[in-house]
NUSE-902717 format. One record per residue (C-alpha): x, y, z; residue number from 1. Coordinates in steps of 0.05 Angstrom, whole numbers, padded with zeros to 5 digits. Example, Ala and Ser with C-alpha at 12.3 -4.5 7.8 and 13.67 -1.06 7.14 Angstrom:
BEGIN
NODE_00246_-00090_00156_1
NODE_00273_-00021_00143_2
END
This chain:
BEGIN
NODE_-00639_02627_04221_1
NODE_-00693_02679_04215_2
NODE_-00688_02671_04139_3
NODE_-00698_02611_04101_4
NODE_-00657_02636_04042_5
NODE_-00594_02598_04030_6
NODE_-00526_02622_04030_7
NODE_-00491_02626_03962_8
NODE_-00421_02597_03958_9
NODE_-00370_02616_03905_10
NODE_-00323_02560_03881_11
NODE_-00256_02589_03897_12
NODE_-00188_02564_03863_13
NODE_-00202_02497_03829_14
NODE_-00131_02470_03845_15
NODE_-00130_02489_03917_16
NODE_-00172_02460_03977_17
NODE_-00238_02499_03968_18
NODE_-00275_02438_03940_19
NODE_-00246_02392_03993_20
NODE_-00268_02436_04052_21
NODE_-00337_02453_04029_22
NODE_-00354_02381_04016_23
NODE_-00324_02363_04084_24
NODE_-00368_02417_04115_25
NODE_-00430_02391_04084_26
NODE_-00419_02323_04103_27
NODE_-00416_02347_04176_28
NODE_-00473_02397_04168_29
NODE_-00515_02368_04221_30
NODE_-00456_02365_04275_31
NODE_-00439_02438_04263_32
NODE_-00507_02464_04246_33
NODE_-00488_02489_04177_34
NODE_-00543_02527_04147_35
NODE_-00568_02509_04076_36
NODE_-00524_02537_04019_37
NODE_-00521_02535_03945_38
NODE_-00451_02524_03911_39
NODE_-00436_02558_03844_40
NODE_-00385_02508_03817_41
NODE_-00371_02461_03761_42
NODE_-00404_02394_03777_43
NODE_-00350_02352_03740_44
NODE_-00297_02383_03781_45
NODE_-00336_02371_03846_46
NODE_-00346_02296_03828_47
NODE_-00271_02289_03813_48
NODE_-00252_02319_03881_49
NODE_-00305_02275_03916_50
NODE_-00277_02213_03884_51
NODE_-00204_02229_03892_52
NODE_-00213_02237_03967_53
NODE_-00270_02183_03975_54
NODE_-00312_02234_04011_55
NODE_-00377_02202_03991_56
NODE_-00421_02265_03984_57
NODE_-00479_02277_03939_58
NODE_-00492_02335_03889_59
NODE_-00554_02360_03855_60
NODE_-00557_02409_03799_61
NODE_-00610_02459_03813_62
NODE_-00658_02504_03776_63
NODE_-00701_02564_03803_64
NODE_-00757_02521_03823_65
NODE_-00719_02473_03872_66
NODE_-00734_02469_03945_67
NODE_-00662_02483_03969_68
NODE_-00677_02463_04041_69
NODE_-00702_02393_04020_70
NODE_-00644_02380_03973_71
NODE_-00590_02404_04023_72
NODE_-00613_02350_04070_73
NODE_-00588_02296_04024_74
NODE_-00545_02330_03972_75
NODE_-00504_02393_03958_76
NODE_-00544_02439_03915_77
NODE_-00503_02464_03856_78
NODE_-00510_02517_03804_79
NODE_-00470_02478_03750_80
NODE_-00423_02522_03711_81
NODE_-00415_02466_03659_82
NODE_-00344_02488_03649_83
NODE_-00310_02422_03643_84
NODE_-00252_02449_03686_85
NODE_-00188_02415_03677_86
NODE_-00149_02423_03741_87
NODE_-00092_02389_03782_88
NODE_-00089_02395_03856_89
NODE_-00033_02440_03878_90
NODE_-00017_02471_03809_91
NODE_-00062_02525_03790_92
NODE_-00078_02541_03719_93
NODE_-00094_02614_03696_94
NODE_-00142_02586_03642_95
NODE_-00190_02572_03698_96
NODE_-00192_02643_03727_97
NODE_-00249_02660_03679_98
NODE_-00288_02605_03713_99
NODE_-00269_02631_03782_100
NODE_-00294_02699_03768_101
NODE_-00358_02675_03732_102
NODE_-00375_02638_03799_103
NODE_-00363_02700_03839_104
NODE_-00404_02742_03789_105
NODE_-00462_02693_03789_106
NODE_-00459_02685_03868_107
NODE_-00465_02764_03866_108
NODE_-00523_02766_03823_109
NODE_-00560_02713_03861_110
NODE_-00551_02754_03925_111
NODE_-00574_02818_03889_112
NODE_-00636_02784_03867_113
NODE_-00649_02771_03942_114
NODE_-00649_02698_03931_115
NODE_-00594_02689_03983_116
NODE_-00581_02715_04053_117
NODE_-00507_02726_04040_118
NODE_-00445_02709_04002_119
NODE_-00391_02661_04024_120
NODE_-00328_02664_03982_121
NODE_-00278_02607_03979_122
NODE_-00204_02620_03973_123
NODE_-00179_02643_03911_124
NODE_-00105_02652_03882_125
NODE_-00092_02725_03870_126
NODE_-00029_02709_03830_127
NODE_-00062_02665_03783_128
NODE_-00122_02717_03776_129
NODE_-00072_02770_03759_130
NODE_-00041_02731_03707_131
NODE_-00111_02730_03673_132
NODE_-00113_02806_03678_133
NODE_-00154_02811_03739_134
NODE_-00145_02882_03758_135
NODE_-00166_02882_03830_136
NODE_-00127_02870_03897_137
NODE_-00174_02815_03919_138
NODE_-00247_02787_03921_139
NODE_-00264_02847_03968_140
NODE_-00248_02898_03918_141
NODE_-00280_02859_03859_142
NODE_-00347_02854_03897_143
NODE_-00347_02926_03912_144
NODE_-00336_02940_03838_145
NODE_-00393_02894_03817_146
NODE_-00439_02928_03868_147
NODE_-00420_02999_03849_148
NODE_-00427_02983_03776_149
NODE_-00498_02950_03785_150
NODE_-00526_03003_03830_151
NODE_-00487_03061_03802_152
NODE_-00466_03081_03868_153
NODE_-00396_03081_03900_154
NODE_-00387_03036_03959_155
NODE_-00337_03046_04010_156
NODE_-00318_02971_04027_157
NODE_-00277_02952_04086_158
NODE_-00240_02886_04096_159
NODE_-00253_02862_04166_160
NODE_-00221_02806_04202_161
NODE_-00248_02773_04264_162
NODE_-00231_02719_04314_163
NODE_-00281_02669_04334_164
NODE_-00245_02628_04386_165
NODE_-00186_02666_04411_166
NODE_-00134_02624_04445_167
NODE_-00128_02674_04505_168
NODE_-00204_02665_04523_169
NODE_-00212_02740_04516_170
NODE_-00258_02781_04475_171
NODE_-00260_02771_04401_172
NODE_-00211_02814_04363_173
NODE_-00245_02851_04306_174
NODE_-00199_02890_04261_175
NODE_-00216_02937_04202_176
NODE_-00164_02951_04148_177
NODE_-00150_03018_04120_178
NODE_-00109_02989_04064_179
NODE_-00106_02915_04042_180
NODE_-00064_02880_03991_181
NODE_-00012_02932_03971_182
NODE_00062_02933_03980_183
NODE_00086_02964_04044_184
NODE_00131_03017_04011_185
NODE_00064_03046_03980_186
NODE_00025_03051_04045_187
NODE_00042_03128_04054_188
NODE_00007_03143_03986_189
NODE_-00059_03118_04016_190
NODE_-00052_03154_04081_191
NODE_-00093_03217_04077_192
NODE_-00148_03242_04119_193
NODE_-00202_03231_04070_194
NODE_-00188_03157_04058_195
NODE_-00179_03146_04134_196
NODE_-00244_03183_04150_197
NODE_-00280_03139_04096_198
NODE_-00253_03073_04128_199
NODE_-00271_03097_04199_200
NODE_-00345_03110_04177_201
NODE_-00347_03043_04142_202
NODE_-00318_03007_04201_203
NODE_-00367_03040_04251_204
NODE_-00427_03026_04205_205
NODE_-00406_02953_04197_206
NODE_-00401_02946_04274_207
NODE_-00470_02973_04278_208
NODE_-00506_02935_04222_209
NODE_-00468_02868_04223_210
NODE_-00446_02863_04297_211
NODE_-00510_02904_04321_212
NODE_-00468_02949_04368_213
NODE_-00508_03009_04377_214
NODE_-00451_03060_04391_215
NODE_-00387_03022_04380_216
NODE_-00320_03044_04411_217
NODE_-00268_03042_04360_218
NODE_-00191_03045_04369_219
NODE_-00143_03064_04316_220
NODE_-00072_03043_04313_221
NODE_-00013_03087_04296_222
NODE_00026_03081_04233_223
NODE_00092_03089_04265_224
NODE_00127_03049_04324_225
NODE_00104_03077_04393_226
NODE_00052_03123_04362_227
NODE_00110_03165_04333_228
NODE_00134_03184_04401_229
NODE_00112_03258_04393_230
NODE_00145_03264_04325_231
NODE_00210_03229_04339_232
NODE_00191_03169_04299_233
NODE_00150_03197_04244_234
NODE_00099_03254_04240_235
NODE_00036_03222_04210_236
NODE_00007_03215_04279_237
NODE_00014_03290_04293_238
NODE_00002_03317_04225_239
NODE_-00056_03270_04199_240
NODE_-00085_03223_04251_241
NODE_-00093_03266_04311_242
NODE_-00129_03323_04274_243
NODE_-00174_03273_04240_244
NODE_-00193_03240_04309_245
NODE_-00214_03308_04334_246
NODE_-00260_03316_04274_247
NODE_-00288_03248_04286_248
NODE_-00302_03261_04362_249
NODE_-00337_03327_04340_250
NODE_-00381_03284_04297_251
NODE_-00397_03240_04356_252
NODE_-00357_03181_04333_253
NODE_-00326_03143_04391_254
NODE_-00253_03133_04371_255
NODE_-00189_03131_04408_256
NODE_-00118_03133_04390_257
NODE_-00070_03131_04356_258
NODE_-00050_03069_04396_259
NODE_00018_03037_04387_260
NODE_00006_02972_04351_261
NODE_00057_02929_04393_262
NODE_00007_02930_04453_263
NODE_-00063_02949_04434_264
NODE_-00085_02876_04418_265
NODE_-00072_02847_04485_266
NODE_-00132_02813_04521_267
NODE_-00137_02869_04572_268
NODE_-00133_02925_04524_269
NODE_-00185_02902_04471_270
NODE_-00236_02893_04527_271
NODE_-00241_02970_04521_272
NODE_-00260_02969_04447_273
NODE_-00309_02938_04399_274
NODE_-00262_02942_04340_275
NODE_-00192_02966_04325_276
NODE_-00177_02999_04254_277
NODE_-00110_02985_04229_278
NODE_-00067_03017_04175_279
NODE_-00041_02961_04134_280
NODE_-00049_02886_04122_281
NODE_-00002_02852_04169_282
NODE_-00012_02905_04227_283
NODE_-00085_02873_04232_284
NODE_-00077_02801_04208_285
NODE_-00017_02782_04248_286
NODE_-00052_02789_04318_287
NODE_-00117_02757_04289_288
NODE_-00079_02695_04262_289
NODE_-00039_02690_04326_290
NODE_-00097_02692_04370_291
NODE_-00141_02647_04326_292
NODE_-00105_02614_04270_293
NODE_-00157_02560_04250_294
NODE_-00223_02596_04268_295
NODE_-00212_02671_04243_296
NODE_-00256_02696_04187_297
NODE_-00257_02750_04136_298
NODE_-00317_02797_04130_299
NODE_-00334_02850_04077_300
NODE_-00366_02912_04107_301
NODE_-00395_02971_04071_302
NODE_-00432_02933_04015_303
NODE_-00507_02922_04005_304
NODE_-00498_02848_04025_305
NODE_-00463_02812_04074_306
NODE_-00398_02773_04047_307
NODE_-00356_02724_04093_308
NODE_-00297_02680_04075_309
NODE_-00249_02634_04111_310
NODE_-00187_02671_04132_311
NODE_-00136_02631_04094_312
NODE_-00118_02618_04023_313
NODE_-00119_02559_03969_314
NODE_-00067_02523_04006_315
NODE_-00032_02492_03944_316
NODE_00018_02453_03988_317
NODE_-00033_02410_04017_318
NODE_-00086_02405_03962_319
NODE_-00069_02332_03945_320
NODE_-00063_02305_04013_321
NODE_-00138_02307_04040_322
NODE_-00119_02339_04102_323
NODE_-00144_02410_04095_324
NODE_-00175_02439_04159_325
NODE_-00246_02465_04148_326
NODE_-00256_02500_04218_327
NODE_-00250_02571_04188_328
NODE_-00301_02554_04138_329
NODE_-00346_02526_04193_330
NODE_-00333_02588_04232_331
NODE_-00354_02631_04169_332
NODE_-00421_02592_04161_333
NODE_-00434_02599_04235_334
NODE_-00421_02676_04233_335
NODE_-00474_02680_04176_336
NODE_-00523_02631_04212_337
NODE_-00524_02679_04272_338
NODE_-00538_02740_04231_339
NODE_-00605_02715_04195_340
END
């Protein structure tokens, strides 16, 4: 890494697999060239998971004066929340949501003070957070809110998913999402030219700043099957998307489409583009996870810091079994390592 600053890692859902996979990754830190990181977590909970699965990791509570690189070689550095979290694997408790949010917030403050090279967020349970009156669709939107509030500036965040080892051996599929975690029946309420244009700019800027692509070629999917078939299957492509693309082209944005989403993710097709912008969650995530279920990652663009996370949830169904696969987390660390 060009920077010696560690990565700051939020704790994720206590009753899921987050603690298990972060410990397993640290145990194989040398094999996978994992860069130094600091975990914002509850030390008591970490020790319980460590003991439950007999993982034999070491932890060290840290302060501002610690040499993280030295500690990381022998222990996981932990900013201890001292929350005394009561948890049971596989059964989330809404009472713990305040600690999940505190971990994210402290990680955010850490990176804002330039003490960290980036944020890695471990998986949370949105349903549990909502029960605790969490008024955001996910961590992506929450981090954008924190950044906007702190800097008194609106940020146009964008959720981006990427393969890292696609099964067809083709070019990595990088997709940006115009909408994220909203019901399908509400998608049309978010489809207007201002929102689409905002996401196009955020996606292009992310490809430039994060992936270092100087003049990215972007494809945009259609909203309707077969790109609307000239109005036979919906009019959004004619009335909204195509006029907007003409505006983008006039502004020297290299964008192509709208493309029918049943064929634009194929190996030969995606070779033509640096990224594909999709209208809704499953339109983008199904091809990413089909191509690379274990190694795909989630990246947030449009914020004043880089945030990455594994592309999976808390996996309550296996949280007691000590079988969680850490490969997406390893891919997330490797993605960050290559960018600093």
